[in-house]
PDB file of N, CA, C, O and CB in Angstrom:
ATOM      1  N   UNK A   1     -20.152  12.697  -6.658  1.00  0.00           N
ATOM      2  CA  UNK A   1     -19.961  14.106  -6.380  1.00  0.00           C
ATOM      3  C   UNK A   1     -19.779  14.338  -4.880  1.00  0.00           C
ATOM      4  O   UNK A   1     -19.700  15.485  -4.442  1.00  0.00           O
ATOM      5  CB  UNK A   1     -21.144  14.920  -6.910  1.00  0.00           C
ATOM      6  N   UNK A   2     -19.713  13.285  -4.102  1.00  0.00           N
ATOM      7  CA  UNK A   2     -19.572  13.392  -2.664  1.00  0.00           C
ATOM      8  C   UNK A   2     -18.312  14.112  -2.231  1.00  0.00           C
ATOM      9  O   UNK A   2     -18.346  14.887  -1.275  1.00  0.00           O
ATOM     10  CB  UNK A   2     -19.597  12.043  -2.061  1.00  0.00           C
ATOM     11  N   UNK A   3     -17.189  13.873  -2.919  1.00  0.00           N
ATOM     12  CA  UNK A   3     -15.937  14.524  -2.529  1.00  0.00           C
ATOM     13  C   UNK A   3     -16.012  16.030  -2.747  1.00  0.00           C
ATOM     14  O   UNK A   3     -15.475  16.795  -1.946  1.00  0.00           O
ATOM     15  CB  UNK A   3     -14.762  13.937  -3.317  1.00  0.00           C
ATOM     16  N   UNK A   4     -16.667  16.465  -3.814  1.00  0.00           N
ATOM     17  CA  UNK A   4     -16.806  17.901  -4.046  1.00  0.00           C
ATOM     18  C   UNK A   4     -17.716  18.538  -3.020  1.00  0.00           C
ATOM     19  O   UNK A   4     -17.482  19.674  -2.607  1.00  0.00           O
ATOM     20  CB  UNK A   4     -17.338  18.166  -5.442  1.00  0.00           C
ATOM     21  N   UNK A   5     -18.755  17.825  -2.600  1.00  0.00           N
ATOM     22  CA  UNK A   5     -19.615  18.348  -1.545  1.00  0.00           C
ATOM     23  C   UNK A   5     -18.827  18.514  -0.259  1.00  0.00           C
ATOM     24  O   UNK A   5     -19.015  19.490   0.466  1.00  0.00           O
ATOM     25  CB  UNK A   5     -20.820  17.426  -1.319  1.00  0.00           C
ATOM     26  N   UNK A   6     -17.938  17.557   0.030  1.00  0.00           N
ATOM     27  CA  UNK A   6     -17.086  17.682   1.211  1.00  0.00           C
ATOM     28  C   UNK A   6     -16.127  18.861   1.066  1.00  0.00           C
ATOM     29  O   UNK A   6     -15.988  19.658   1.994  1.00  0.00           O
ATOM     30  CB  UNK A   6     -16.300  16.383   1.443  1.00  0.00           C
ATOM     31  N   UNK A   7     -15.471  18.980  -0.071  1.00  0.00           N
ATOM     32  CA  UNK A   7     -14.505  20.062  -0.270  1.00  0.00           C
ATOM     33  C   UNK A   7     -15.150  21.434  -0.186  1.00  0.00           C
ATOM     34  O   UNK A   7     -14.504  22.398   0.225  1.00  0.00           O
ATOM     35  CB  UNK A   7     -13.820  19.907  -1.607  1.00  0.00           C
ATOM     36  N   UNK A   8     -16.421  21.535  -0.571  1.00  0.00           N
ATOM     37  CA  UNK A   8     -17.129  22.807  -0.495  1.00  0.00           C
ATOM     38  C   UNK A   8     -17.673  23.118   0.884  1.00  0.00           C
ATOM     39  O   UNK A   8     -18.112  24.240   1.135  1.00  0.00           O
ATOM     40  CB  UNK A   8     -18.245  22.817  -1.472  1.00  0.00           C
ATOM     41  N   UNK A   9     -17.651  22.144   1.782  1.00  0.00           N
ATOM     42  CA  UNK A   9     -18.180  22.340   3.132  1.00  0.00           C
ATOM     43  C   UNK A   9     -17.143  23.048   4.012  1.00  0.00           C
ATOM     44  O   UNK A   9     -15.964  23.106   3.663  1.00  0.00           O
ATOM     45  CB  UNK A   9     -18.583  20.981   3.759  1.00  0.00           C
ATOM     46  N   UNK A  10     -17.588  23.584   5.152  1.00  0.00           N
ATOM     47  CA  UNK A  10     -16.623  24.186   6.082  1.00  0.00           C
ATOM     48  C   UNK A  10     -15.541  23.197   6.536  1.00  0.00           C
ATOM     49  O   UNK A  10     -14.378  23.574   6.678  1.00  0.00           O
ATOM     50  CB  UNK A  10     -17.354  24.732   7.299  1.00  0.00           C
ATOM     51  N   UNK A  11     -15.921  21.936   6.762  1.00  0.00           N
ATOM     52  CA  UNK A  11     -14.915  20.935   7.147  1.00  0.00           C
ATOM     53  C   UNK A  11     -13.904  20.723   6.020  1.00  0.00           C
ATOM     54  O   UNK A  11     -12.717  20.525   6.278  1.00  0.00           O
ATOM     55  CB  UNK A  11     -15.594  19.594   7.509  1.00  0.00           C
ATOM     56  N   UNK A  12     -14.372  20.765   4.780  1.00  0.00           N
ATOM     57  CA  UNK A  12     -13.490  20.627   3.634  1.00  0.00           C
ATOM     58  C   UNK A  12     -12.529  21.797   3.510  1.00  0.00           C
ATOM     59  O   UNK A  12     -11.371  21.627   3.130  1.00  0.00           O
ATOM     60  CB  UNK A  12     -14.300  20.495   2.370  1.00  0.00           C
ATOM     61  N   UNK A  13     -13.023  22.991   3.837  1.00  0.00           N
ATOM     62  CA  UNK A  13     -12.147  24.167   3.826  1.00  0.00           C
ATOM     63  C   UNK A  13     -11.013  23.983   4.815  1.00  0.00           C
ATOM     64  O   UNK A  13      -9.850  24.228   4.493  1.00  0.00           O
ATOM     65  CB  UNK A  13     -12.940  25.447   4.155  1.00  0.00           C
ATOM     66  N   UNK A  14     -11.363  23.544   6.042  1.00  0.00           N
ATOM     67  CA  UNK A  14     -10.330  23.324   7.050  1.00  0.00           C
ATOM     68  C   UNK A  14      -9.360  22.233   6.631  1.00  0.00           C
ATOM     69  O   UNK A  14      -8.155  22.349   6.854  1.00  0.00           O
ATOM     70  CB  UNK A  14     -10.962  22.969   8.381  1.00  0.00           C
ATOM     71  N   UNK A  15      -9.877  21.183   6.032  1.00  0.00           N
ATOM     72  CA  UNK A  15      -9.009  20.090   5.577  1.00  0.00           C
ATOM     73  C   UNK A  15      -8.020  20.591   4.526  1.00  0.00           C
ATOM     74  O   UNK A  15      -6.845  20.225   4.556  1.00  0.00           O
ATOM     75  CB  UNK A  15      -9.852  18.930   5.003  1.00  0.00           C
ATOM     76  N   UNK A  16      -8.496  21.435   3.587  1.00  0.00           N
ATOM     77  CA  UNK A  16      -7.592  21.976   2.567  1.00  0.00           C
ATOM     78  C   UNK A  16      -6.533  22.871   3.181  1.00  0.00           C
ATOM     79  O   UNK A  16      -5.371  22.829   2.778  1.00  0.00           O
ATOM     80  CB  UNK A  16      -8.377  22.752   1.517  1.00  0.00           C
ATOM     81  N   UNK A  17      -6.929  23.686   4.159  1.00  0.00           N
ATOM     82  CA  UNK A  17      -5.956  24.581   4.789  1.00  0.00           C
ATOM     83  C   UNK A  17      -4.928  23.803   5.596  1.00  0.00           C
ATOM     84  O   UNK A  17      -3.747  24.149   5.584  1.00  0.00           O
ATOM     85  CB  UNK A  17      -6.665  25.590   5.686  1.00  0.00           C
ATOM     86  N   UNK A  18      -5.356  22.759   6.297  1.00  0.00           N
ATOM     87  CA  UNK A  18      -4.417  21.938   7.082  1.00  0.00           C
ATOM     88  C   UNK A  18      -3.480  21.178   6.150  1.00  0.00           C
ATOM     89  O   UNK A  18      -2.273  21.133   6.386  1.00  0.00           O
ATOM     90  CB  UNK A  18      -5.184  20.942   8.000  1.00  0.00           C
ATOM     91  N   UNK A  19      -4.026  20.586   5.099  1.00  0.00           N
ATOM     92  CA  UNK A  19      -3.186  19.889   4.123  1.00  0.00           C
ATOM     93  C   UNK A  19      -2.183  20.859   3.495  1.00  0.00           C
ATOM     94  O   UNK A  19      -1.016  20.516   3.306  1.00  0.00           O
ATOM     95  CB  UNK A  19      -4.057  19.231   3.027  1.00  0.00           C
ATOM     96  N   UNK A  20      -2.634  22.049   3.179  1.00  0.00           N
ATOM     97  CA  UNK A  20      -1.738  23.055   2.606  1.00  0.00           C
ATOM     98  C   UNK A  20      -0.611  23.419   3.556  1.00  0.00           C
ATOM     99  O   UNK A  20       0.540  23.550   3.140  1.00  0.00           O
ATOM    100  CB  UNK A  20      -2.517  24.302   2.237  1.00  0.00           C
ATOM    101  N   UNK A  21      -0.942  23.582   4.834  1.00  0.00           N
ATOM    102  CA  UNK A  21       0.088  23.902   5.820  1.00  0.00           C
ATOM    103  C   UNK A  21       1.104  22.770   5.945  1.00  0.00           C
ATOM    104  O   UNK A  21       2.301  23.020   6.087  1.00  0.00           O
ATOM    105  CB  UNK A  21      -0.549  24.188   7.181  1.00  0.00           C
ATOM    106  N   UNK A  22       0.630  21.529   5.895  1.00  0.00           N
ATOM    107  CA  UNK A  22       1.538  20.380   5.957  1.00  0.00           C
ATOM    108  C   UNK A  22       2.452  20.363   4.733  1.00  0.00           C
ATOM    109  O   UNK A  22       3.649  20.104   4.854  1.00  0.00           O
ATOM    110  CB  UNK A  22       0.739  19.055   6.050  1.00  0.00           C
ATOM    111  N   UNK A  23       1.891  20.639   3.560  1.00  0.00           N
ATOM    112  CA  UNK A  23       2.713  20.660   2.342  1.00  0.00           C
ATOM    113  C   UNK A  23       3.747  21.781   2.394  1.00  0.00           C
ATOM    114  O   UNK A  23       4.887  21.591   1.969  1.00  0.00           O
ATOM    115  CB  UNK A  23       1.824  20.825   1.097  1.00  0.00           C
ATOM    116  N   UNK A  24       3.364  22.933   2.905  1.00  0.00           N
ATOM    117  CA  UNK A  24       4.325  24.039   3.046  1.00  0.00           C
ATOM    118  C   UNK A  24       5.448  23.634   3.987  1.00  0.00           C
ATOM    119  O   UNK A  24       6.620  23.882   3.704  1.00  0.00           O
ATOM    120  CB  UNK A  24       3.624  25.322   3.569  1.00  0.00           C
ATOM    121  N   UNK A  25       5.095  23.013   5.100  1.00  0.00           N
ATOM    122  CA  UNK A  25       6.102  22.576   6.069  1.00  0.00           C
ATOM    123  C   UNK A  25       7.046  21.539   5.457  1.00  0.00           C
ATOM    124  O   UNK A  25       8.262  21.624   5.626  1.00  0.00           O
ATOM    125  CB  UNK A  25       5.423  21.998   7.319  1.00  0.00           C
ATOM    126  N   UNK A  26       6.480  20.558   4.746  1.00  0.00           N
ATOM    127  CA  UNK A  26       7.322  19.542   4.097  1.00  0.00           C
ATOM    128  C   UNK A  26       8.253  20.165   3.061  1.00  0.00           C
ATOM    129  O   UNK A  26       9.426  19.803   2.976  1.00  0.00           O
ATOM    130  CB  UNK A  26       6.447  18.471   3.431  1.00  0.00           C
ATOM    131  N   UNK A  27       7.730  21.095   2.281  1.00  0.00           N
ATOM    132  CA  UNK A  27       8.558  21.761   1.284  1.00  0.00           C
ATOM    133  C   UNK A  27       9.681  22.557   1.913  1.00  0.00           C
ATOM    134  O   UNK A  27      10.809  22.548   1.420  1.00  0.00           O
ATOM    135  CB  UNK A  27       7.715  22.666   0.429  1.00  0.00           C
ATOM    136  N   UNK A  28       9.373  23.253   3.012  1.00  0.00           N
ATOM    137  CA  UNK A  28      10.383  24.065   3.681  1.00  0.00           C
ATOM    138  C   UNK A  28      11.452  23.201   4.344  1.00  0.00           C
ATOM    139  O   UNK A  28      12.632  23.551   4.333  1.00  0.00           O
ATOM    140  CB  UNK A  28       9.728  24.966   4.718  1.00  0.00           C
ATOM    141  N   UNK A  29      11.043  22.083   4.915  1.00  0.00           N
ATOM    142  CA  UNK A  29      12.005  21.223   5.600  1.00  0.00           C
ATOM    143  C   UNK A  29      12.913  20.469   4.638  1.00  0.00           C
ATOM    144  O   UNK A  29      14.085  20.243   4.942  1.00  0.00           O
ATOM    145  CB  UNK A  29      11.277  20.240   6.477  1.00  0.00           C
ATOM    146  N   UNK A  30      12.386  20.079   3.481  1.00  0.00           N
ATOM    147  CA  UNK A  30      13.168  19.268   2.552  1.00  0.00           C
ATOM    148  C   UNK A  30      13.951  20.078   1.532  1.00  0.00           C
ATOM    149  O   UNK A  30      14.955  19.595   1.008  1.00  0.00           O
ATOM    150  CB  UNK A  30      12.268  18.329   1.838  1.00  0.00           C
ATOM    151  N   UNK A  31      13.520  21.287   1.239  1.00  0.00           N
ATOM    152  CA  UNK A  31      14.248  22.145   0.314  1.00  0.00           C
ATOM    153  C   UNK A  31      14.311  21.573  -1.092  1.00  0.00           C
ATOM    154  O   UNK A  31      13.606  20.617  -1.415  1.00  0.00           O
ATOM    155  CB  UNK A  31      15.640  22.379   0.824  1.00  0.00           C
ATOM    156  N   UNK A  32      15.151  22.156  -1.916  1.00  0.00           N
ATOM    157  CA  UNK A  32      15.314  21.705  -3.302  1.00  0.00           C
ATOM    158  C   UNK A  32      14.003  21.715  -4.064  1.00  0.00           C
ATOM    159  O   UNK A  32      13.256  22.693  -4.030  1.00  0.00           O
ATOM    160  CB  UNK A  32      15.907  20.312  -3.332  1.00  0.00           C
ATOM    161  N   UNK A  33      13.731  20.606  -4.759  1.00  0.00           N
ATOM    162  CA  UNK A  33      12.502  20.491  -5.538  1.00  0.00           C
ATOM    163  C   UNK A  33      11.257  20.411  -4.660  1.00  0.00           C
ATOM    164  O   UNK A  33      10.142  20.609  -5.143  1.00  0.00           O
ATOM    165  CB  UNK A  33      12.572  19.274  -6.430  1.00  0.00           C
ATOM    166  N   UNK A  34      11.438  20.128  -3.402  1.00  0.00           N
ATOM    167  CA  UNK A  34      10.295  20.037  -2.493  1.00  0.00           C
ATOM    168  C   UNK A  34       9.616  21.387  -2.297  1.00  0.00           C
ATOM    169  O   UNK A  34       8.506  21.449  -1.769  1.00  0.00           O
ATOM    170  CB  UNK A  34      10.739  19.484  -1.147  1.00  0.00           C
ATOM    171  N   UNK A  35      10.269  22.471  -2.717  1.00  0.00           N
ATOM    172  CA  UNK A  35       9.618  23.785  -2.644  1.00  0.00           C
ATOM    173  C   UNK A  35       8.375  23.834  -3.526  1.00  0.00           C
ATOM    174  O   UNK A  35       7.490  24.663  -3.315  1.00  0.00           O
ATOM    175  CB  UNK A  35      10.596  24.892  -3.058  1.00  0.00           C
ATOM    176  N   UNK A  36       8.312  22.944  -4.513  1.00  0.00           N
ATOM    177  CA  UNK A  36       7.096  22.840  -5.332  1.00  0.00           C
ATOM    178  C   UNK A  36       5.924  22.457  -4.430  1.00  0.00           C
ATOM    179  O   UNK A  36       4.814  22.961  -4.604  1.00  0.00           O
ATOM    180  CB  UNK A  36       7.277  21.790  -6.485  1.00  0.00           C
ATOM    181  N   UNK A  37       6.166  21.575  -3.477  1.00  0.00           N
ATOM    182  CA  UNK A  37       5.127  21.209  -2.512  1.00  0.00           C
ATOM    183  C   UNK A  37       4.656  22.424  -1.729  1.00  0.00           C
ATOM    184  O   UNK A  37       3.463  22.580  -1.468  1.00  0.00           O
ATOM    185  CB  UNK A  37       5.641  20.134  -1.550  1.00  0.00           C
ATOM    186  N   UNK A  38       5.590  23.277  -1.358  1.00  0.00           N
ATOM    187  CA  UNK A  38       5.234  24.481  -0.617  1.00  0.00           C
ATOM    188  C   UNK A  38       4.345  25.383  -1.463  1.00  0.00           C
ATOM    189  O   UNK A  38       3.405  25.987  -0.946  1.00  0.00           O
ATOM    190  CB  UNK A  38       6.496  25.237  -0.174  1.00  0.00           C
ATOM    191  N   UNK A  39       4.630  25.482  -2.749  1.00  0.00           N
ATOM    192  CA  UNK A  39       3.795  26.288  -3.637  1.00  0.00           C
ATOM    193  C   UNK A  39       2.389  25.733  -3.768  1.00  0.00           C
ATOM    194  O   UNK A  39       1.412  26.481  -3.738  1.00  0.00           O
ATOM    195  CB  UNK A  39       4.430  26.383  -5.001  1.00  0.00           C
ATOM    196  N   UNK A  40       2.292  24.422  -3.914  1.00  0.00           N
ATOM    197  CA  UNK A  40       0.978  23.777  -3.986  1.00  0.00           C
ATOM    198  C   UNK A  40       0.249  23.964  -2.660  1.00  0.00           C
ATOM    199  O   UNK A  40      -0.952  24.233  -2.639  1.00  0.00           O
ATOM    200  CB  UNK A  40       1.116  22.265  -4.328  1.00  0.00           C
ATOM    201  N   UNK A  41       0.965  23.823  -1.574  1.00  0.00           N
ATOM    202  CA  UNK A  41       0.371  24.013  -0.253  1.00  0.00           C
ATOM    203  C   UNK A  41      -0.144  25.429  -0.062  1.00  0.00           C
ATOM    204  O   UNK A  41      -1.195  25.634   0.545  1.00  0.00           O
ATOM    205  CB  UNK A  41       1.381  23.686   0.825  1.00  0.00           C
ATOM    206  N   UNK A  42       0.589  26.404  -0.575  1.00  0.00           N
ATOM    207  CA  UNK A  42       0.145  27.797  -0.467  1.00  0.00           C
ATOM    208  C   UNK A  42      -1.171  28.004  -1.215  1.00  0.00           C
ATOM    209  O   UNK A  42      -2.041  28.742  -0.754  1.00  0.00           O
ATOM    210  CB  UNK A  42       1.225  28.753  -1.017  1.00  0.00           C
ATOM    211  N   UNK A  43      -1.313  27.357  -2.358  1.00  0.00           N
ATOM    212  CA  UNK A  43      -2.568  27.448  -3.106  1.00  0.00           C
ATOM    213  C   UNK A  43      -3.700  26.831  -2.291  1.00  0.00           C
ATOM    214  O   UNK A  43      -4.790  27.399  -2.228  1.00  0.00           O
ATOM    215  CB  UNK A  43      -2.443  26.743  -4.483  1.00  0.00           C
ATOM    216  N   UNK A  44      -3.462  25.685  -1.670  1.00  0.00           N
ATOM    217  CA  UNK A  44      -4.492  25.025  -0.853  1.00  0.00           C
ATOM    218  C   UNK A  44      -4.924  25.916   0.306  1.00  0.00           C
ATOM    219  O   UNK A  44      -6.116  26.051   0.583  1.00  0.00           O
ATOM    220  CB  UNK A  44      -3.974  23.680  -0.315  1.00  0.00           C
ATOM    221  N   UNK A  45      -3.950  26.523   0.981  1.00  0.00           N
ATOM    222  CA  UNK A  45      -4.266  27.409   2.102  1.00  0.00           C
ATOM    223  C   UNK A  45      -5.057  28.615   1.604  1.00  0.00           C
ATOM    224  O   UNK A  45      -6.033  29.023   2.233  1.00  0.00           O
ATOM    225  CB  UNK A  45      -2.973  27.869   2.823  1.00  0.00           C
ATOM    226  N   UNK A  46      -4.644  29.176   0.493  1.00  0.00           N
ATOM    227  CA  UNK A  46      -5.302  30.368  -0.039  1.00  0.00           C
ATOM    228  C   UNK A  46      -6.746  30.094  -0.447  1.00  0.00           C
ATOM    229  O   UNK A  46      -7.641  30.857  -0.084  1.00  0.00           O
ATOM    230  CB  UNK A  46      -4.528  30.902  -1.229  1.00  0.00           C
ATOM    231  N   UNK A  47      -6.985  29.022  -1.191  1.00  0.00           N
ATOM    232  CA  UNK A  47      -8.361  28.746  -1.628  1.00  0.00           C
ATOM    233  C   UNK A  47      -9.235  28.352  -0.443  1.00  0.00           C
ATOM    234  O   UNK A  47     -10.433  28.637  -0.442  1.00  0.00           O
ATOM    235  CB  UNK A  47      -8.378  27.630  -2.692  1.00  0.00           C
ATOM    236  N   UNK A  48      -8.663  27.705   0.558  1.00  0.00           N
ATOM    237  CA  UNK A  48      -9.436  27.386   1.756  1.00  0.00           C
ATOM    238  C   UNK A  48      -9.790  28.641   2.539  1.00  0.00           C
ATOM    239  O   UNK A  48     -10.923  28.797   2.996  1.00  0.00           O
ATOM    240  CB  UNK A  48      -8.661  26.421   2.645  1.00  0.00           C
ATOM    241  N   UNK A  49      -8.828  29.525   2.690  1.00  0.00           N
ATOM    242  CA  UNK A  49      -9.059  30.758   3.446  1.00  0.00           C
ATOM    243  C   UNK A  49     -10.038  31.692   2.733  1.00  0.00           C
ATOM    244  O   UNK A  49     -10.821  32.388   3.380  1.00  0.00           O
ATOM    245  CB  UNK A  49      -7.737  31.479   3.683  1.00  0.00           C
ATOM    246  N   UNK A  50      -9.990  31.704   1.409  1.00  0.00           N
ATOM    247  CA  UNK A  50     -10.877  32.583   0.638  1.00  0.00           C
ATOM    248  C   UNK A  50     -12.222  31.939   0.328  1.00  0.00           C
ATOM    249  O   UNK A  50     -13.067  32.564  -0.313  1.00  0.00           O
ATOM    250  CB  UNK A  50     -10.205  32.984  -0.654  1.00  0.00           C
ATOM    251  N   UNK A  51     -12.436  30.709   0.770  1.00  0.00           N
ATOM    252  CA  UNK A  51     -13.685  29.969   0.531  1.00  0.00           C
ATOM    253  C   UNK A  51     -13.978  29.859  -0.962  1.00  0.00           C
ATOM    254  O   UNK A  51     -15.035  30.267  -1.445  1.00  0.00           O
ATOM    255  CB  UNK A  51     -14.865  30.655   1.248  1.00  0.00           C
ATOM    256  N   UNK A  52     -13.018  29.299  -1.666  1.00  0.00           N
ATOM    257  CA  UNK A  52     -13.138  29.094  -3.114  1.00  0.00           C
ATOM    258  C   UNK A  52     -12.992  27.600  -3.389  1.00  0.00           C
ATOM    259  O   UNK A  52     -12.120  26.938  -2.825  1.00  0.00           O
ATOM    260  CB  UNK A  52     -12.057  29.927  -3.909  1.00  0.00           C
ATOM    261  N   UNK A  53     -13.844  27.080  -4.252  1.00  0.00           N
ATOM    262  CA  UNK A  53     -13.736  25.681  -4.674  1.00  0.00           C
ATOM    263  C   UNK A  53     -13.380  25.678  -6.162  1.00  0.00           C
ATOM    264  O   UNK A  53     -14.244  25.881  -7.015  1.00  0.00           O
ATOM    265  CB  UNK A  53     -15.080  24.881  -4.399  1.00  0.00           C
ATOM    266  N   UNK A  54     -12.122  25.450  -6.458  1.00  0.00           N
ATOM    267  CA  UNK A  54     -11.642  25.540  -7.841  1.00  0.00           C
ATOM    268  C   UNK A  54     -12.261  24.496  -8.760  1.00  0.00           C
ATOM    269  O   UNK A  54     -12.297  24.692  -9.975  1.00  0.00           O
ATOM    270  CB  UNK A  54     -10.146  25.399  -7.870  1.00  0.00           C
ATOM    271  N   UNK A  55     -12.746  23.398  -8.208  1.00  0.00           N
ATOM    272  CA  UNK A  55     -13.331  22.341  -9.030  1.00  0.00           C
ATOM    273  C   UNK A  55     -14.816  22.563  -9.304  1.00  0.00           C
ATOM    274  O   UNK A  55     -15.412  21.817 -10.081  1.00  0.00           O
ATOM    275  CB  UNK A  55     -13.135  21.002  -8.358  1.00  0.00           C
ATOM    276  N   UNK A  56     -15.416  23.557  -8.690  1.00  0.00           N
ATOM    277  CA  UNK A  56     -16.839  23.830  -8.870  1.00  0.00           C
ATOM    278  C   UNK A  56     -17.276  23.976 -10.317  1.00  0.00           C
ATOM    279  O   UNK A  56     -18.254  23.344 -10.716  1.00  0.00           O
ATOM    280  CB  UNK A  56     -17.198  25.061  -8.138  1.00  0.00           C
ATOM    281  N   UNK A  57     -16.591  24.784 -11.119  1.00  0.00           N
ATOM    282  CA  UNK A  57     -17.017  24.953 -12.514  1.00  0.00           C
ATOM    283  C   UNK A  57     -16.973  23.659 -13.334  1.00  0.00           C
ATOM    284  O   UNK A  57     -17.674  23.546 -14.339  1.00  0.00           O
ATOM    285  CB  UNK A  57     -16.150  25.989 -13.180  1.00  0.00           C
ATOM    286  N   UNK A  58     -16.170  22.696 -12.923  1.00  0.00           N
ATOM    287  CA  UNK A  58     -16.107  21.433 -13.659  1.00  0.00           C
ATOM    288  C   UNK A  58     -17.402  20.637 -13.551  1.00  0.00           C
ATOM    289  O   UNK A  58     -17.697  19.802 -14.406  1.00  0.00           O
ATOM    290  CB  UNK A  58     -14.950  20.595 -13.153  1.00  0.00           C
ATOM    291  N   UNK A  59     -18.176  20.899 -12.493  1.00  0.00           N
ATOM    292  CA  UNK A  59     -19.437  20.185 -12.300  1.00  0.00           C
ATOM    293  C   UNK A  59     -20.636  21.127 -12.396  1.00  0.00           C
ATOM    294  O   UNK A  59     -21.736  20.787 -11.961  1.00  0.00           O
ATOM    295  CB  UNK A  59     -19.438  19.477 -10.947  1.00  0.00           C
ATOM    296  N   UNK A  60     -20.419  22.304 -12.965  1.00  0.00           N
ATOM    297  CA  UNK A  60     -21.510  23.240 -13.188  1.00  0.00           C
ATOM    298  C   UNK A  60     -21.923  24.037 -11.963  1.00  0.00           C
ATOM    299  O   UNK A  60     -23.040  24.552 -11.916  1.00  0.00           O
ATOM    300  CB  UNK A  60     -22.679  22.508 -13.696  1.00  0.00           C
ATOM    301  N   UNK A  61     -21.053  24.150 -10.978  1.00  0.00           N
ATOM    302  CA  UNK A  61     -21.324  24.953  -9.785  1.00  0.00           C
ATOM    303  C   UNK A  61     -20.376  26.140  -9.753  1.00  0.00           C
ATOM    304  O   UNK A  61     -19.328  26.119 -10.399  1.00  0.00           O
ATOM    305  CB  UNK A  61     -21.180  24.104  -8.494  1.00  0.00           C
ATOM    306  N   UNK A  62     -20.736  27.173  -9.007  1.00  0.00           N
ATOM    307  CA  UNK A  62     -19.845  28.341  -8.917  1.00  0.00           C
ATOM    308  C   UNK A  62     -18.587  28.045  -8.103  1.00  0.00           C
ATOM    309  O   UNK A  62     -18.529  27.071  -7.351  1.00  0.00           O
ATOM    310  CB  UNK A  62     -20.589  29.521  -8.296  1.00  0.00           C
ATOM    311  N   UNK A  63     -17.580  28.907  -8.269  1.00  0.00           N
ATOM    312  CA  UNK A  63     -16.337  28.750  -7.517  1.00  0.00           C
ATOM    313  C   UNK A  63     -16.468  29.277  -6.096  1.00  0.00           C
ATOM    314  O   UNK A  63     -15.805  28.776  -5.187  1.00  0.00           O
ATOM    315  CB  UNK A  63     -15.200  29.463  -8.227  1.00  0.00           C
ATOM    316  N   UNK A  64     -17.311  30.278  -5.893  1.00  0.00           N
ATOM    317  CA  UNK A  64     -17.509  30.863  -4.573  1.00  0.00           C
ATOM    318  C   UNK A  64     -18.101  29.825  -3.638  1.00  0.00           C
ATOM    319  O   UNK A  64     -19.100  29.189  -3.974  1.00  0.00           O
ATOM    320  CB  UNK A  64     -18.419  32.104  -4.652  1.00  0.00           C
ATOM    321  N   UNK A  65     -17.500  29.642  -2.469  1.00  0.00           N
ATOM    322  CA  UNK A  65     -17.921  28.601  -1.551  1.00  0.00           C
ATOM    323  C   UNK A  65     -19.352  28.733  -1.080  1.00  0.00           C
ATOM    324  O   UNK A  65     -20.080  27.743  -1.019  1.00  0.00           O
ATOM    325  CB  UNK A  65     -17.030  28.588  -0.382  1.00  0.00           C
ATOM    326  N   UNK A  66     -19.770  29.955  -0.744  1.00  0.00           N
ATOM    327  CA  UNK A  66     -21.140  30.163  -0.268  1.00  0.00           C
ATOM    328  C   UNK A  66     -22.142  29.828  -1.366  1.00  0.00           C
ATOM    329  O   UNK A  66     -23.145  29.161  -1.111  1.00  0.00           O
ATOM    330  CB  UNK A  66     -21.336  31.616   0.206  1.00  0.00           C
ATOM    331  N   UNK A  67     -21.877  30.287  -2.578  1.00  0.00           N
ATOM    332  CA  UNK A  67     -22.753  29.987  -3.712  1.00  0.00           C
ATOM    333  C   UNK A  67     -22.694  28.497  -4.062  1.00  0.00           C
ATOM    334  O   UNK A  67     -23.696  27.916  -4.480  1.00  0.00           O
ATOM    335  CB  UNK A  67     -22.360  30.839  -4.937  1.00  0.00           C
ATOM    336  N   UNK A  68     -21.529  27.886  -3.893  1.00  0.00           N
ATOM    337  CA  UNK A  68     -21.359  26.452  -4.147  1.00  0.00           C
ATOM    338  C   UNK A  68     -22.279  25.641  -3.240  1.00  0.00           C
ATOM    339  O   UNK A  68     -22.974  24.731  -3.691  1.00  0.00           O
ATOM    340  CB  UNK A  68     -19.887  26.029  -3.933  1.00  0.00           C
ATOM    341  N   UNK A  69     -22.269  25.991  -1.945  1.00  0.00           N
ATOM    342  CA  UNK A  69     -23.137  25.278  -0.992  1.00  0.00           C
ATOM    343  C   UNK A  69     -24.601  25.544  -1.266  1.00  0.00           C
ATOM    344  O   UNK A  69     -25.426  24.643  -1.114  1.00  0.00           O
ATOM    345  CB  UNK A  69     -22.804  25.680   0.439  1.00  0.00           C
ATOM    346  N   UNK A  70     -24.946  26.762  -1.666  1.00  0.00           N
ATOM    347  CA  UNK A  70     -26.335  27.093  -1.987  1.00  0.00           C
ATOM    348  C   UNK A  70     -26.810  26.319  -3.210  1.00  0.00           C
ATOM    349  O   UNK A  70     -27.960  25.882  -3.255  1.00  0.00           O
ATOM    350  CB  UNK A  70     -26.487  28.602  -2.227  1.00  0.00           C
ATOM    351  N   UNK A  71     -25.941  26.144  -4.201  1.00  0.00           N
ATOM    352  CA  UNK A  71     -26.293  25.379  -5.399  1.00  0.00           C
ATOM    353  C   UNK A  71     -26.535  23.918  -5.056  1.00  0.00           C
ATOM    354  O   UNK A  71     -27.384  23.267  -5.666  1.00  0.00           O
ATOM    355  CB  UNK A  71     -25.189  25.496  -6.457  1.00  0.00           C
ATOM    356  N   UNK A  72     -25.794  23.402  -4.084  1.00  0.00           N
ATOM    357  CA  UNK A  72     -26.006  22.007  -3.644  1.00  0.00           C
ATOM    358  C   UNK A  72     -27.385  21.869  -3.018  1.00  0.00           C
ATOM    359  O   UNK A  72     -28.098  20.903  -3.287  1.00  0.00           O
ATOM    360  CB  UNK A  72     -24.906  21.565  -2.629  1.00  0.00           C
ATOM    361  N   UNK A  73     -27.764  22.836  -2.179  1.00  0.00           N
ATOM    362  CA  UNK A  73     -29.076  22.775  -1.520  1.00  0.00           C
ATOM    363  C   UNK A  73     -30.207  22.934  -2.523  1.00  0.00           C
ATOM    364  O   UNK A  73     -31.273  22.340  -2.364  1.00  0.00           O
ATOM    365  CB  UNK A  73     -29.185  23.856  -0.441  1.00  0.00           C
ATOM    366  N   UNK A  74     -29.971  23.752  -3.575  1.00  0.00           N
ATOM    367  CA  UNK A  74     -31.023  24.018  -4.556  1.00  0.00           C
ATOM    368  C   UNK A  74     -31.291  22.807  -5.449  1.00  0.00           C
ATOM    369  O   UNK A  74     -32.365  22.690  -6.039  1.00  0.00           O
ATOM    370  CB  UNK A  74     -30.646  25.219  -5.414  1.00  0.00           C
ATOM    371  N   UNK A  75     -30.348  21.943  -5.541  1.00  0.00           N
ATOM    372  CA  UNK A  75     -30.640  20.743  -6.315  1.00  0.00           C
ATOM    373  C   UNK A  75     -29.562  20.338  -7.193  1.00  0.00           C
ATOM    374  O   UNK A  75     -29.684  19.338  -7.900  1.00  0.00           O
ATOM    375  CB  UNK A  75     -31.820  20.915  -7.102  1.00  0.00           C
TER     376      UNK A  75
END
């Protein structure tokens, strides 16, 4: 569960937003089907900016980033 703990952390939020920006840039530069990358990148930027962890419910934690981190501390 280490990767989810990282993704829910502030550093993980920044990593998702940076990765999303890179995907948007790659999609815009390559065009065609690469625009799919831009769409995926936009989702990464959005969930990072809104502090949402989409994988949280898969492991029994909330999607909200603040609540996600609190659930980790609680046990």
